[in-house]
N, C-alpha and C positions, 0 to 999 in steps of 0.2 A: 660196890655193894649193891645188893638187891633187897627189896622189901616185898617179897611175895605174900599174898593173902591166903593162899591155899596150901601152905606148907606147915609142917609141925612147928609149934612155937619154940623159940630159942635162937641162939646165935650159932650159926653153922659155918664152917670153913670149907671152901672148895679148893683151897691152896694150902701148901705147907707154910707154917709160920713158926719161927723160933719161939720157944716157951716164954722167954722174957718179954717178947713183943706181944705175944698172944694175951698174956695177962694184962698188959697195959691197954691193948685194944678192947678187951672185954670190960675193963674198968671204965674206960672212956665211953663206950656204948651204953653201959648200964647207968652211968651218971647222967648222960645226956637224955636217955629215955625217961629216967625218973623225973627230970626237970621239965622236959618238953612234951612227953606223951604219957602222962600219968595213968590214964585209963588203958592205954595200949600196951604197956610194958609186959604184962603177964601173958598176953596172947600174941606178942610180936614175933615175927619170923624175919630174921636178918641173915642174909648170906654174904659172907666175905668172899669176893670173887677174885681179888688180886691184892697183893701186898708187895710193894717195891722197897727192898732194903738197900740202903747205900752203905758201903763199907766204912765211911767216915761220919756221915751226918745222921745215921739212924740212931735212935735212942728210945728208951721206954717213954720218956716225956714227949718226944715227937709223935710216937704212935698213939699215945693217949690223946694228945691235942687233935690229931688227924681224925680219930674216932669221934671225938666231941664235935668237931667241925662238920663231919658227915651228918650227924644228927641235927645240928643247927641248920644245915642246908635243907634237909628233908622237912624240918619244921617250917622254915621260911616258905618253901614251895607249897605247903598245905595252907598257908595263910593268904596266898594270892587268889584273886577272883578272876574269872574269865573276863569280866568287864574291864579289868585292869589292862587287858590287851586289845580290846576292841579299837579298831582304827590304827593300831600301831603297825608300822611297816619296818621300823628300824629297831635297833637295840634299845632297851630301856635304860635311860640315863638316871643317875641319882641326883 
């Protein structure tokens, strides 16, 4: 996924995705954006750049959760401050 600032608003696909998974991905992204980026949702530009389908493990629910997870990760990254990393030379431990 990419979150460019200078593109047309909306969710755009750069790869082919089966309709059933496309619907689940869109729902997950929309749900996540509504919760985490309330002011950003109308003007957001999200590009789907890759989707890996597995012949056995892929499902609508899996793609919904993956989309929600992507938004959660983006939100978490926006909450970090540069000062959180000052002096850090190794991986951040929880």
